[in-house]
N, CA, C and O atoms as CSV, one atom per row, in Angstrom:
chain,resi,resn,atom,element,x,y,z
A,1,MET,N,N,-17.497,-16.183,-61.488
A,1,MET,CA,C,-17.927,-16.297,-60.015
A,1,MET,C,C,-16.915,-16.113,-59.082
A,1,MET,O,O,-16.001,-16.922,-58.919
A,2,SER,N,N,-17.034,-15.160,-58.513
A,2,SER,CA,C,-15.926,-14.986,-57.359
A,2,SER,C,C,-16.412,-15.485,-56.119
A,2,SER,O,O,-17.591,-15.265,-55.839
A,3,LYS,N,N,-15.615,-16.187,-55.248
A,3,LYS,CA,C,-15.972,-16.879,-54.189
A,3,LYS,C,C,-15.515,-15.839,-53.005
A,3,LYS,O,O,-14.354,-15.451,-52.873
A,4,ARG,N,N,-16.410,-15.520,-52.320
A,4,ARG,CA,C,-16.526,-14.644,-51.204
A,4,ARG,C,C,-15.942,-15.629,-49.949
A,4,ARG,O,O,-16.450,-16.684,-49.571
A,5,GLN,N,N,-14.638,-14.925,-49.379
A,5,GLN,CA,C,-14.266,-15.766,-48.119
A,5,GLN,C,C,-14.880,-15.226,-46.850
A,5,GLN,O,O,-15.241,-14.060,-46.689
A,6,LYS,N,N,-14.944,-16.036,-46.118
A,6,LYS,CA,C,-15.792,-15.760,-44.730
A,6,LYS,C,C,-14.420,-15.308,-43.820
A,6,LYS,O,O,-13.306,-15.829,-43.862
A,7,HIS,N,N,-14.825,-14.292,-43.078
A,7,HIS,CA,C,-13.838,-13.697,-42.207
A,7,HIS,C,C,-13.803,-14.471,-40.987
A,7,HIS,O,O,-14.894,-14.660,-40.449
A,8,ARG,N,N,-12.819,-14.936,-40.465
A,8,ARG,CA,C,-12.860,-15.712,-39.122
A,8,ARG,C,C,-12.307,-14.750,-38.088
A,8,ARG,O,O,-11.339,-14.005,-38.243
A,9,GLN,N,N,-13.034,-14.873,-37.059
A,9,GLN,CA,C,-12.636,-13.980,-35.886
A,9,GLN,C,C,-11.817,-15.035,-34.890
A,9,GLN,O,O,-12.074,-16.230,-34.742
A,10,TYR,N,N,-10.972,-14.419,-34.377
A,10,TYR,CA,C,-9.807,-15.065,-33.607
A,10,TYR,C,C,-9.971,-14.613,-32.222
A,10,TYR,O,O,-10.092,-13.398,-32.069
A,11,ASP,N,N,-9.999,-15.410,-31.124
A,11,ASP,CA,C,-10.237,-14.954,-29.866
A,11,ASP,C,C,-8.858,-14.163,-29.307
A,11,ASP,O,O,-7.829,-14.204,-29.981
A,12,SER,N,N,-8.896,-13.677,-28.448
A,12,SER,CA,C,-7.577,-12.756,-27.831
A,12,SER,C,C,-6.430,-13.977,-27.481
A,12,SER,O,O,-5.230,-13.822,-27.707
A,13,ASP,N,N,-6.973,-15.129,-26.930
A,13,ASP,CA,C,-5.921,-16.134,-26.463
A,13,ASP,C,C,-5.179,-16.762,-27.813
A,13,ASP,O,O,-3.960,-16.927,-27.844
A,14,PHE,N,N,-6.044,-17.089,-28.908
A,14,PHE,CA,C,-5.327,-17.436,-29.896
A,14,PHE,C,C,-4.160,-16.474,-30.556
A,14,PHE,O,O,-3.031,-16.808,-30.916
A,15,LYS,N,N,-4.786,-15.175,-30.602
A,15,LYS,CA,C,-3.925,-14.143,-31.015
A,15,LYS,C,C,-2.579,-13.858,-30.074
A,15,LYS,O,O,-1.528,-13.516,-30.615
A,16,ILE,N,N,-2.663,-13.992,-28.869
A,16,ILE,CA,C,-1.498,-14.019,-28.039
A,16,ILE,C,C,-0.554,-15.191,-28.320
A,16,ILE,O,O,0.647,-15.039,-28.545
A,17,ASN,N,N,-1.115,-16.243,-28.292
A,17,ASN,CA,C,-0.339,-17.320,-28.484
A,17,ASN,C,C,0.416,-17.351,-29.683
A,17,ASN,O,O,1.578,-17.752,-29.761
A,18,ALA,N,N,-0.275,-16.917,-30.617
A,18,ALA,CA,C,0.521,-16.928,-32.328
A,18,ALA,C,C,1.726,-15.815,-32.249
A,18,ALA,O,O,2.888,-15.954,-32.632
A,19,ALA,N,N,1.180,-14.797,-31.706
A,19,ALA,CA,C,2.088,-13.621,-31.582
A,19,ALA,C,C,3.488,-14.012,-30.786
A,19,ALA,O,O,4.591,-13.893,-31.319
A,20,ARG,N,N,3.307,-14.453,-29.551
A,20,ARG,CA,C,4.258,-15.127,-28.901
A,20,ARG,C,C,5.102,-16.129,-29.643
A,20,ARG,O,O,6.324,-15.999,-29.722
A,21,LEU,N,N,4.425,-17.153,-30.200
A,21,LEU,CA,C,5.109,-17.990,-30.972
A,21,LEU,C,C,6.139,-17.230,-32.166
A,21,LEU,O,O,7.330,-17.504,-32.312
A,22,ALA,N,N,5.495,-16.389,-32.830
A,22,ALA,CA,C,6.196,-15.597,-33.801
A,22,ALA,C,C,7.379,-14.733,-33.295
A,22,ALA,O,O,8.288,-14.352,-34.032
A,23,ASN,N,N,7.290,-14.462,-31.996
A,23,ASN,CA,C,8.295,-13.624,-31.441
A,23,ASN,C,C,9.534,-14.238,-30.826
A,23,ASN,O,O,10.433,-13.655,-30.221
A,24,HIS,N,N,9.409,-15.540,-31.100
A,24,HIS,CA,C,10.432,-16.541,-30.432
A,24,HIS,C,C,11.668,-16.258,-31.634
A,24,HIS,O,O,11.486,-16.191,-32.849
A,25,PRO,N,N,12.977,-16.117,-30.886
A,25,PRO,CA,C,14.118,-15.800,-32.058
A,25,PRO,C,C,14.384,-16.639,-32.864
A,25,PRO,O,O,14.927,-16.233,-33.892
A,26,ASP,N,N,14.118,-18.113,-32.734
A,26,ASP,CA,C,14.479,-19.054,-34.076
A,26,ASP,C,C,13.342,-19.347,-34.902
A,26,ASP,O,O,13.457,-20.218,-35.764
A,27,ILE,N,N,12.146,-18.670,-34.734
A,27,ILE,CA,C,10.987,-18.993,-35.544
A,27,ILE,C,C,10.663,-17.702,-36.224
A,27,ILE,O,O,10.725,-16.652,-35.584
A,28,HIS,N,N,10.224,-17.723,-37.842
A,28,HIS,CA,C,10.024,-16.815,-38.701
A,28,HIS,C,C,8.358,-16.466,-38.467
A,28,HIS,O,O,7.558,-17.373,-38.235
A,29,THR,N,N,8.036,-15.338,-38.541
A,29,THR,CA,C,6.690,-15.012,-38.396
A,29,THR,C,C,5.996,-15.575,-39.859
A,29,THR,O,O,4.890,-16.107,-39.765
A,30,LYS,N,N,6.478,-15.491,-40.879
A,30,LYS,CA,C,5.914,-16.150,-42.084
A,30,LYS,C,C,5.753,-17.557,-42.046
A,30,LYS,O,O,4.861,-18.070,-42.721
A,31,ASP,N,N,6.730,-18.455,-41.127
A,31,ASP,CA,C,6.368,-19.813,-40.934
A,31,ASP,C,C,5.151,-20.195,-39.988
A,31,ASP,O,O,4.424,-21.160,-40.222
A,32,VAL,N,N,5.000,-19.376,-38.932
A,32,VAL,CA,C,3.831,-19.455,-38.014
A,32,VAL,C,C,2.686,-19.076,-38.684
A,32,VAL,O,O,1.669,-19.728,-38.452
A,33,ALA,N,N,2.630,-18.037,-39.569
A,33,ALA,CA,C,1.467,-17.842,-40.096
A,33,ALA,C,C,1.094,-18.662,-41.296
A,33,ALA,O,O,-0.078,-18.624,-41.669
A,34,GLU,N,N,1.955,-19.388,-41.931
A,34,GLU,CA,C,1.596,-20.791,-42.744
A,34,GLU,C,C,0.980,-21.609,-42.140
A,34,GLU,O,O,-0.134,-21.996,-42.492
A,35,VAL,N,N,1.713,-22.097,-40.926
A,35,VAL,CA,C,1.043,-23.108,-40.130
A,35,VAL,C,C,-0.151,-22.926,-39.617
A,35,VAL,O,O,-0.927,-23.881,-39.672
A,36,LEU,N,N,-0.565,-21.762,-39.040
A,36,LEU,CA,C,-1.807,-21.288,-38.714
A,36,LEU,C,C,-2.831,-20.814,-39.647
A,36,LEU,O,O,-3.948,-20.455,-39.277
A,37,LYS,N,N,-2.379,-20.818,-41.024
A,37,LYS,CA,C,-3.237,-20.591,-42.139
A,37,LYS,C,C,-3.856,-19.060,-42.120
A,37,LYS,O,O,-4.984,-18.769,-42.517
A,38,ILE,N,N,-2.858,-18.117,-41.560
A,38,ILE,CA,C,-3.346,-16.717,-41.635
A,38,ILE,C,C,-2.255,-16.039,-42.254
A,38,ILE,O,O,-1.108,-16.483,-42.289
A,39,HIS,N,N,-2.650,-14.899,-42.766
A,39,HIS,CA,C,-1.690,-14.042,-43.587
A,39,HIS,C,C,-0.651,-13.380,-42.586
A,39,HIS,O,O,-0.968,-12.837,-41.528
A,40,PRO,N,N,0.491,-13.492,-43.027
A,40,PRO,CA,C,1.651,-13.012,-42.305
A,40,PRO,C,C,1.417,-11.540,-41.733
A,40,PRO,O,O,1.771,-11.299,-40.579
A,41,PHE,N,N,0.864,-10.616,-42.470
A,41,PHE,CA,C,0.785,-9.241,-42.174
A,41,PHE,C,C,-0.190,-9.207,-40.800
A,41,PHE,O,O,0.071,-8.588,-39.768
A,42,MET,N,N,-1.370,-10.026,-41.052
A,42,MET,CA,C,-2.322,-10.035,-39.825
A,42,MET,C,C,-1.435,-10.361,-38.506
A,42,MET,O,O,-1.472,-9.730,-37.450
A,43,LEU,N,N,-0.498,-11.672,-38.851
A,43,LEU,CA,C,0.360,-12.012,-37.365
A,43,LEU,C,C,1.352,-10.900,-36.807
A,43,LEU,O,O,1.696,-10.782,-35.631
A,44,SER,N,N,1.740,-10.115,-37.871
A,44,SER,CA,C,2.679,-9.004,-37.411
A,44,SER,C,C,1.629,-7.941,-36.764
A,44,SER,O,O,1.966,-7.567,-35.641
A,45,ARG,N,N,0.702,-7.516,-37.149
A,45,ARG,CA,C,-0.239,-6.736,-36.389
A,45,ARG,C,C,-0.545,-7.219,-35.201
A,45,ARG,O,O,-0.623,-6.404,-34.281
A,46,TRP,N,N,-0.774,-8.539,-34.943
A,46,TRP,CA,C,-1.194,-9.059,-33.679
A,46,TRP,C,C,0.172,-8.934,-32.722
A,46,TRP,O,O,0.074,-8.793,-31.503
A,47,LYS,N,N,1.441,-9.001,-33.405
A,47,LYS,CA,C,2.574,-8.948,-32.584
A,47,LYS,C,C,2.590,-7.406,-32.178
A,47,LYS,O,O,2.803,-7.141,-30.995
A,48,LYS,N,N,2.436,-6.657,-32.840
A,48,LYS,CA,C,2.586,-5.071,-32.523
A,48,LYS,C,C,1.383,-5.102,-31.549
A,48,LYS,O,O,1.697,-4.632,-30.455
A,49,GLU,N,N,0.203,-5.485,-31.620
A,49,GLU,CA,C,-0.878,-5.137,-30.697
A,49,GLU,C,C,-0.542,-5.615,-29.245
A,49,GLU,O,O,-0.983,-5.087,-28.225
A,50,LEU,N,N,0.268,-6.644,-29.296
A,50,LEU,CA,C,0.561,-7.508,-28.154
A,50,LEU,C,C,1.604,-6.550,-27.362
A,50,LEU,O,O,1.511,-6.378,-26.147
A,51,ARG,N,N,2.480,-6.019,-28.060
A,51,ARG,CA,C,3.779,-5.148,-27.740
A,51,ARG,C,C,3.153,-4.021,-26.992
A,51,ARG,O,O,3.507,-3.735,-25.848
A,52,GLU,N,N,2.087,-3.290,-27.735
A,52,GLU,CA,C,1.303,-2.111,-27.200
A,52,GLU,C,C,0.406,-2.287,-26.332
A,52,GLU,O,O,-0.089,-1.228,-25.947
A,53,GLY,N,N,-0.153,-3.537,-25.701
A,53,GLY,CA,C,-1.010,-3.941,-24.687
A,53,GLY,C,C,-2.298,-3.687,-25.062
A,53,GLY,O,O,-3.162,-3.353,-24.252
A,54,ARG,N,N,-2.534,-3.852,-26.504
A,54,ARG,CA,C,-3.996,-3.721,-26.869
A,54,ARG,C,C,-4.685,-4.976,-26.949
A,54,ARG,O,O,-5.911,-5.076,-26.974
A,55,ILE,N,N,-3.844,-5.967,-26.990
A,55,ILE,CA,C,-4.696,-7.441,-26.607
A,55,ILE,C,C,-4.222,-8.019,-25.603
A,55,ILE,O,O,-3.014,-8.134,-25.390
A,56,MET,N,N,-5.319,-8.537,-24.721
A,56,MET,CA,C,-4.906,-9.187,-23.449
A,56,MET,C,C,-5.918,-10.573,-23.488
A,56,MET,O,O,-7.056,-10.621,-23.956
A,57,ASN,N,N,-5.137,-11.690,-22.841
A,57,ASN,CA,C,-6.115,-12.833,-22.771
A,57,ASN,C,C,-6.829,-12.528,-21.247
A,57,ASN,O,O,-6.594,-11.707,-20.361
A,58,LYS,N,N,-7.810,-13.611,-21.412
A,58,LYS,CA,C,-9.060,-13.459,-20.090
A,58,LYS,C,C,-8.045,-13.805,-19.009
A,58,LYS,O,O,-8.431,-13.296,-17.957
A,59,SER,N,N,-6.905,-14.465,-18.846
A,59,SER,CA,C,-6.474,-14.750,-17.524
A,59,SER,C,C,-5.731,-13.481,-17.256
A,59,SER,O,O,-5.690,-13.349,-16.033
A,60,SER,N,N,-5.170,-12.561,-17.809
A,60,SER,CA,C,-4.408,-11.396,-17.739
A,60,SER,C,C,-5.634,-10.303,-17.161
A,60,SER,O,O,-5.408,-9.515,-16.243
A,61,ASP,N,N,-6.785,-10.392,-17.772
A,61,ASP,CA,C,-7.732,-9.587,-17.235
A,61,ASP,C,C,-8.362,-9.864,-15.816
A,61,ASP,O,O,-8.839,-9.060,-15.016
A,62,ASN,N,N,-8.240,-11.112,-15.741
A,62,ASN,CA,C,-8.560,-11.617,-14.334
A,62,ASN,C,C,-7.422,-11.220,-13.283
A,62,ASN,O,O,-7.713,-10.976,-12.112
A,63,SER,N,N,-6.228,-11.173,-13.719
A,63,SER,CA,C,-5.187,-10.899,-12.967
A,63,SER,C,C,-5.146,-9.365,-12.567
A,63,SER,O,O,-4.882,-8.904,-11.457
A,64,THR,N,N,-5.470,-8.680,-13.729
A,64,THR,CA,C,-5.533,-7.185,-13.606
A,64,THR,C,C,-6.654,-6.890,-12.506
A,64,THR,O,O,-6.432,-6.130,-11.563
A,65,ALA,N,N,-7.907,-7.561,-12.697
A,65,ALA,CA,C,-9.076,-7.208,-11.770
A,65,ALA,C,C,-8.494,-7.617,-10.323
A,65,ALA,O,O,-8.525,-6.735,-9.466
A,66,ALA,N,N,-7.988,-8.824,-9.990
A,66,ALA,CA,C,-7.412,-9.151,-8.775
A,66,ALA,C,C,-6.400,-8.099,-8.172
A,66,ALA,O,O,-6.433,-7.705,-7.006
A,67,ARG,N,N,-5.532,-7.718,-9.096
A,67,ARG,CA,C,-4.677,-6.484,-8.654
A,67,ARG,C,C,-5.455,-5.331,-8.264
A,67,ARG,O,O,-5.122,-4.743,-7.235
A,68,LEU,N,N,-6.474,-4.911,-8.957
A,68,LEU,CA,C,-7.139,-3.751,-8.799
A,68,LEU,C,C,-7.923,-3.894,-7.648
A,68,LEU,O,O,-7.927,-2.918,-6.898
A,69,GLU,N,N,-8.755,-5.113,-7.241
A,69,GLU,CA,C,-9.334,-5.311,-6.026
A,69,GLU,C,C,-8.302,-5.173,-4.812
A,69,GLU,O,O,-8.593,-4.519,-3.811
A,70,GLU,N,N,-7.434,-5.639,-4.919
A,70,GLU,CA,C,-6.112,-5.557,-3.998
A,70,GLU,C,C,-5.828,-4.154,-3.653
A,70,GLU,O,O,-5.905,-3.765,-2.487
A,71,ALA,N,N,-5.502,-3.378,-4.634
A,71,ALA,CA,C,-5.155,-2.029,-4.684
A,71,ALA,C,C,-6.279,-1.321,-3.776
A,71,ALA,O,O,-5.961,-0.598,-2.832
A,72,LYS,N,N,-7.530,-1.564,-4.107
A,72,LYS,CA,C,-8.694,-0.880,-3.726
A,72,LYS,C,C,-8.935,-0.951,-1.954
A,72,LYS,O,O,-9.418,-0.118,-1.188
A,73,ARG,N,N,-8.383,-2.291,-1.716
A,73,ARG,CA,C,-8.478,-2.793,-0.297
A,73,ARG,C,C,-7.513,-2.221,0.410
A,73,ARG,O,O,-7.654,-2.016,1.616
A,74,ARG,N,N,-6.337,-1.872,-0.300
A,74,ARG,CA,C,-5.184,-1.498,0.521
A,74,ARG,C,C,-5.399,-0.071,0.592
A,74,ARG,O,O,-4.926,0.496,1.576
A,75,ILE,N,N,-6.089,0.691,-0.356
A,75,ILE,CA,C,-6.426,2.120,-0.241
A,75,ILE,C,C,-7.313,2.033,0.999
A,75,ILE,O,O,-6.893,2.627,1.992
A,76,ARG,N,N,-8.479,1.384,1.094
A,76,ARG,CA,C,-9.521,1.541,2.242
A,76,ARG,C,C,-8.567,1.410,3.741
A,76,ARG,O,O,-8.800,2.063,4.758
A,77,GLU,N,N,-7.543,0.477,3.588
A,77,GLU,CA,C,-6.786,0.169,4.758
A,77,GLU,C,C,-6.018,1.307,5.228
A,77,GLU,O,O,-6.067,1.714,6.388
A,78,LEU,N,N,-5.208,1.885,4.176
A,78,LEU,CA,C,-4.547,3.186,4.369
A,78,LEU,C,C,-5.379,4.356,4.779
A,78,LEU,O,O,-4.935,5.188,5.571
A,79,GLU,N,N,-6.705,4.454,4.204
A,79,GLU,CA,C,-7.444,5.538,4.290
A,79,GLU,C,C,-7.810,5.583,6.057
A,79,GLU,O,O,-7.744,6.590,6.763
A,80,LYS,N,N,-8.197,4.211,6.494
A,80,LYS,CA,C,-8.273,4.232,8.067
A,80,LYS,C,C,-7.259,4.430,8.887
A,80,LYS,O,O,-7.414,5.058,9.935
A,81,GLU,N,N,-5.937,3.853,8.470
A,81,GLU,CA,C,-5.096,4.298,9.295
A,81,GLU,C,C,-4.626,5.856,9.321
A,81,GLU,O,O,-4.210,6.410,10.339
A,82,LEU,N,N,-4.748,6.448,8.114
A,82,LEU,CA,C,-4.578,7.733,7.860
A,82,LEU,C,C,-5.544,8.684,8.806
A,82,LEU,O,O,-5.092,9.633,9.445
A,83,ALA,N,N,-6.820,8.330,8.807
A,83,ALA,CA,C,-7.901,8.845,9.925
A,83,ALA,C,C,-7.358,8.675,11.267
A,83,ALA,O,O,-7.420,9.668,11.993
A,84,ARG,N,N,-6.838,7.612,11.740
A,84,ARG,CA,C,-6.473,6.942,13.091
A,84,ARG,C,C,-5.252,8.089,13.425
A,84,ARG,O,O,-5.216,8.700,14.493
A,85,VAL,N,N,-4.462,8.238,12.555
A,85,VAL,CA,C,-3.038,8.984,12.940
A,85,VAL,C,C,-3.332,10.476,12.883
A,85,VAL,O,O,-2.594,11.247,13.498
A,86,ARG,N,N,-4.393,10.939,12.163
A,86,ARG,CA,C,-4.807,12.336,12.178
A,86,ARG,C,C,-5.353,12.505,13.584
A,86,ARG,O,O,-4.939,13.457,14.246
A,87,VAL,N,N,-6.319,11.599,14.145
A,87,VAL,CA,C,-6.808,11.789,15.421
A,87,VAL,C,C,-5.905,11.741,16.471
A,87,VAL,O,O,-6.096,12.421,17.479
A,88,GLU,N,N,-4.773,10.888,16.328
A,88,GLU,CA,C,-3.835,10.804,17.459
A,88,GLU,C,C,-2.866,12.145,17.331
A,88,GLU,O,O,-2.438,12.636,18.375
A,89,ASN,N,N,-2.521,12.737,16.054
A,89,ASN,CA,C,-1.901,13.875,15.939
A,89,ASN,C,C,-2.625,15.010,16.595
A,89,ASN,O,O,-2.031,15.754,17.376
A,90,ASP,N,N,-3.914,15.165,16.296
A,90,ASP,CA,C,-4.652,16.313,16.922
A,90,ASP,C,C,-4.629,16.214,18.507
A,90,ASP,O,O,-4.518,17.217,19.211
A,91,LEU,N,N,-4.740,14.942,19.005
A,91,LEU,CA,C,-4.616,14.808,20.705
A,91,LEU,C,C,-3.272,14.992,21.098
A,91,LEU,O,O,-3.086,15.144,22.305
A,92,LEU,N,N,-2.337,15.011,20.380
A,92,LEU,CA,C,-0.686,15.259,20.598
A,92,LEU,C,C,-0.702,16.868,20.720
A,92,LEU,O,O,-0.090,17.475,21.598
A,93,LYS,N,N,-1.529,17.509,19.661
A,93,LYS,CA,C,-1.097,18.978,19.568
A,93,LYS,C,C,-1.873,19.489,20.608
A,93,LYS,O,O,-1.363,20.448,21.188
A,94,LYS,N,N,-3.177,19.045,21.085
A,94,LYS,CA,C,-3.866,19.710,22.343
A,94,LYS,C,C,-3.107,19.321,23.557
A,94,LYS,O,O,-3.163,20.126,24.487
A,95,ALA,N,N,-2.382,18.202,23.735
A,95,ALA,CA,C,-1.736,17.825,24.937
A,95,ALA,C,C,-0.653,18.903,25.105
A,95,ALA,O,O,-0.557,19.719,26.022
A,96,LYS,N,N,0.198,18.730,23.959
A,96,LYS,CA,C,1.207,19.825,23.869
A,96,LYS,C,C,0.872,21.320,24.408
A,96,LYS,O,O,1.558,21.943,25.218
A,97,ARG,N,N,-0.199,21.719,23.855
A,97,ARG,CA,C,-0.700,22.966,24.010
A,97,ARG,C,C,-0.912,23.086,25.560
A,97,ARG,O,O,-0.304,23.928,26.221
A,98,PHE,N,N,-1.909,22.098,26.168
A,98,PHE,CA,C,-2.293,21.999,27.366
A,98,PHE,C,C,-1.112,22.089,28.311
A,98,PHE,O,O,-1.216,22.843,29.278
A,99,LEU,N,N,-0.084,21.448,28.141
A,99,LEU,CA,C,1.116,21.354,29.033
A,99,LEU,C,C,1.846,22.489,28.822
A,99,LEU,O,O,2.418,22.892,29.834
A,100,SER,N,N,2.047,23.280,27.599
A,100,SER,CA,C,2.750,24.427,27.518
A,100,SER,C,C,1.900,25.654,28.366
A,100,SER,O,O,2.480,26.562,28.962
A,101,GLU,N,N,0.815,25.541,28.317
A,101,GLU,CA,C,-0.097,26.557,29.075
A,101,GLU,C,C,0.261,26.283,30.508
A,101,GLU,O,O,0.683,27.193,31.222
A,102,ARG,N,N,0.091,24.939,30.993
A,102,ARG,CA,C,-0.044,24.749,32.312
A,102,ARG,C,C,1.613,24.890,33.030
A,102,ARG,O,O,1.752,24.900,34.253
A,103,LYS,N,N,2.574,24.972,32.256
A,103,LYS,CA,C,3.993,25.293,32.463
A,103,LYS,C,C,4.127,26.780,32.754
A,103,LYS,O,O,4.778,27.121,33.741
A,104,GLU,N,N,3.562,27.691,31.968
A,104,GLU,CA,C,3.537,29.087,31.908
A,104,GLU,C,C,2.857,29.542,33.173
A,104,GLU,O,O,3.395,30.418,33.851
A,105,LYS,N,N,1.658,28.982,33.553
A,105,LYS,CA,C,0.910,29.368,34.738
A,105,LYS,C,C,1.929,29.319,35.890
A,105,LYS,O,O,2.264,30.407,36.360
A,106,PRO,N,N,2.423,28.284,36.366
A,106,PRO,CA,C,3.136,28.254,37.441
A,106,PRO,C,C,4.487,29.053,37.517
A,106,PRO,O,O,4.956,29.483,38.571
A,107,MET,N,N,5.016,29.192,36.368
A,107,MET,CA,C,6.243,30.165,36.450
A,107,MET,C,C,5.773,31.502,36.644
A,107,MET,O,O,6.475,32.172,37.402
A,108,SER,N,N,4.683,32.113,36.114
A,108,SER,CA,C,4.502,33.374,36.272
A,108,SER,C,C,3.892,33.610,37.659
A,108,SER,O,O,3.785,34.754,38.101
A,109,SER,N,N,3.562,32.720,38.226
A,109,SER,CA,C,2.818,32.999,39.677
A,109,SER,C,C,3.957,32.594,40.612
A,109,SER,O,O,3.881,33.051,41.752
A,110,SER,N,N,5.059,31.770,40.304
A,110,SER,CA,C,6.062,31.755,41.047
A,110,SER,C,C,6.992,32.826,40.857
A,110,SER,O,O,7.880,32.795,41.708
A,111,LYS,N,N,7.098,33.787,40.015
A,111,LYS,CA,C,7.953,34.889,39.595
A,111,LYS,C,C,7.325,36.079,40.329
A,111,LYS,O,O,8.028,36.980,40.786
A,112,GLY,N,N,6.076,36.069,40.429
A,112,GLY,CA,C,5.147,37.092,41.266
A,112,GLY,C,C,5.366,36.903,42.695
A,112,GLY,O,O,5.505,37.887,43.420
A,113,ALA,N,N,5.413,35.562,43.217
A,113,ALA,CA,C,5.763,35.314,44.460
A,113,ALA,C,C,7.056,35.496,45.122
A,113,ALA,O,O,7.239,35.611,46.334
A,114,ALA,N,N,8.050,35.513,44.062
A,114,ALA,CA,C,9.425,35.636,44.354
A,114,ALA,C,C,9.518,37.266,44.468
A,114,ALA,O,O,10.236,37.687,45.376
A,115,LYS,N,N,8.931,38.122,43.722
A,115,LYS,CA,C,8.911,39.510,43.664
A,115,LYS,C,C,8.346,40.009,45.134
A,115,LYS,O,O,8.919,40.910,45.748
A,116,ARG,N,N,7.193,39.356,45.632
A,116,ARG,CA,C,6.488,39.746,46.655
A,116,ARG,C,C,7.396,39.669,48.056
A,116,ARG,O,O,7.378,40.539,48.927
A,117,SER,N,N,8.211,38.422,48.091
A,117,SER,CA,C,9.018,38.175,49.177
A,117,SER,C,C,10.144,39.253,49.207
A,117,SER,O,O,10.660,39.440,50.310
A,118,ARG,N,N,10.532,39.880,48.312
A,118,ARG,CA,C,11.748,40.734,48.050
A,118,ARG,C,C,11.635,41.999,49.106
A,118,ARG,O,O,12.504,42.871,49.120
C-alpha cells in the first residue's frame, strides 16, 4: 500500500519569507528547506519566482494599489493643469494676434497721412 501524500498549499507570505531567508549569504537553501520541511527544489523555485516578481505578498499588493491610485490622482491633476494651460495659451495667441493687427492699422494710416501732407 502506498501512502498518498497531501499537497500542502503555501501562501505567498510564507514563500517570500522562505525565499528571502534562503537568499541570505550565510544560509544554505538546503538548510532552510530542511527546517521548513519542504523540498529544496521547491524553495529554489520560490527564490526564482521572487526574483522574477511572480510572487508578491499582500502588503506589496496594497502598496502597489496605493501607488496606482496616487498615479491616477496625479494624472487627473496634470490633465486639469494641461487644460488650463491650453486655455491660457489660446488667449495669449489671440491677444498677440489682436495687438499685431492693431499695430499694423495705425502704421498704415499714419503712412497715408504722411503722404498726404507732402
